[in-house]
N, C-alpha and C positions, 0 to 999 in steps of 0.2 A: 671388223673392230671397235669403231669409235662409236660407232651405230649403238651399240650396246653397250658404250662405259654411258652416252646417251641415256640408253634408256634403263638402264639400274641406281641413276646420277634422282631420274627424276623421279623414282620409284621409290628413292630411299627421301626427298623430300617429300612426296606424297602421305607416306608415311610416316615422317619426322612432323608434317602439320596433322595430321590428324589420330598421334599420339598425346599429341600439347592440344585440341580438342575436344580427349578422350580426360587426359591430367585436371583442366582446366573445370571440367563436364563433375567432376567428381569434386572436386573445392569447394563451388557451386552445394556441391549434396551435403556438404561439411556441415557448412558455413552456412546452413538450413536446420541445418536436424542441429545443433547447435543453437543459435537462433531461438527454437523451437524448445526447446532443452531449459532451454532460460528464459526463458519465461513459462514452461513448469514449477521449476525452483519457485519465483517471484507466488505463482500462485499457489503454492504448497505452504510458503512462506507464507503467506496473507493469511494463508485459511490456522494453520496453525498457532496466528499471533489475535484473532477472535478469540477467546478462552479467555487469553489477559488483559483485551479485551474489559470483558465482558467483567471480570470483575471485579476491576479499576474501575469500572460505573457502578458497579452494585456498591464495593464501599464507600465512595462516596454518593452516592443516596444515601447511605447513611449519615456520614458526616450534613451531608443537605437538609434532611429527614433532623434531627436535632435544632441544626441554629432556626431551620423555621421555626420548629415549637418555641426557640426560648424568645426570637419574635414577634408569637403573634402574645407567646404570656407575658411578653413584656406589652406589647402596646394594647394589651386587654389589662392590666396593672394601669398604665396611666390613662387610659378613657374611664376606668372606670375612679384613681383617681380624680380629673377632671368634674365629672359631673356628678361626685362631693361634693366640689370645694363649687361647683354651681352651684348647686342647695344648699348652700348654709355659705354666704360669700360673707361674712363676720365674722367669719373663726377660722379665715388664716391667719397665717405669723408672719 
């Protein structure tokens, strides 16, 4: 009778050990799937933000174009004024 009880206990311990290993493997598999799902979410979010970034860059480009044209116009006006002043130095106020 005692050897039968010992055998049942050994089988139960081995069964619990394998159940524990199985549960641990399932936990690791779920963590793995969750990690890759999070990566996919971040990649999709980044992909969805690209059009907004392009639109913002286009808007800023229009602002920069206007600013650059104003600076070029002011520089040309200043250059022309200095050229006129150099040609007739006696007329300076």
